[in-house]
C-alpha positions, 0 to 999 in steps of 0.5 A, spaced: 497 067 616 503 063 616 507 062 622 514 063 618 512 070 617 511 072 624 517 068 627 515 066 633 514 059 637 507 057 639 508 054 646 502 050 648 501 049 656 496 046 660 494 040 664 494 033 662 488 031 657 488 039 655 489 036 648 496 040 647 500 034 643 494 033 639 493 040 637 500 041 637 501 036 631 495 039 627 498 046 628 505 044 625 502 041 619 497 047 618 503 052 619 508 047 616 513 047 621 516 043 626 513 040 632 516 038 639 513 034 645 518 036 651 516 029 654 518 025 648 524 029 647 526 027 654 524 020 653 528 019 647 534 023 650 534 018 657 532 012 653 526 011 657 519 013 659 516 018 663 513 013 668 520 010 669 523 016 670 519 018 675 519 011 679 527 010 678 529 017 679 524 022 682 520 028 680 525 033 681 530 029 677 525 029 671 523 037 672 531 038 672 531 035 665 525 039 663 529 046 665 535 044 661 531 042 655 528 049 655 535 053 657 539 049 652 534 048 646 534 053 640 527 053 638 525 057 632 518 057 628 516 051 632 510 048 635 512 046 642 507 042 647 510 042 654 509 037 659 503 039 664 507 041 670 513 044 666 511 051 667 510 050 674 517 049 676 523 054 677 522 060 672 520 055 667 514 060 665 518 066 664 523 062 660 517 059 656 514 066 655 521 069 653 521 064 647 514 064 644 507 065 644 504 061 650 497 058 650 494 055 656 489 050 654 484 049 659 478 045 661 473 043 666 476 038 671 470 033 670 472 034 662 479 033 663 478 027 668 473 024 662 479 025 657 484 022 662 480 016 664 483 011 659 490 013 659 491 013 667 496 007 667 501 011 663 501 017 667 505 017 674 501 022 678 494 019 676 495 011 676 491 010 682 486 015 681 479 014 678 472 017 678 471 022 683 478 021 686 481 023 679 476 029 679 478 032 686 486 031 684 485 035 678 481 040 681 487 041 687 493 040 681 489 046 677 488 050 683 496 049 685 498 051 678 493 056 676 498 062 678 503 059 673 498 057 667 495 064 667 501 067 665 500 065 658 500 070 653 493 067 651 488 062 654 483 058 651 477 054 654 477 047 650 472 044 654 467 044 649 471 044 643 474 038 638 482 038 637 480 041 630 476 047 633 482 048 638 487 048 632 483 053 628 482 058 634 489 058 635 490 059 628 486 065 628 489 068 634 496 068 632 
């Protein structure tokens, strides 16, 4: 099935390290449609990276940018990878569900910690955490975000899957 035939955006949500961006790029090539990473769009618009935005302007400024992106963009036949926290603020999850098929990619906290270990420095919320502290942080954040993430139209456990296997599973589901 070709995405262009179903006329629906595919929106990947989930915690950092759940493979949203990597899988999103694979899906966009498979379906021959655009791919957008909302964090990258915001970085380009603001002329700086997410880490500096958090440091210089704060999380709520960043969350407002995310909301503005959702409200003022006209995505069509696009694979969208969201920032991990985007669905959890205001009515963003409702907005995401209204513009396409939301898919929650999840994994165990231990697996997410393993995936994130080498990229902690670039991630404002994880910079100072490692080992058991990182796993505990992820457990707490996942519990906080569970209500929002589970509003996705589809959910896929990525714990034991490669990026290619996740993409193949999504192709079958959509």
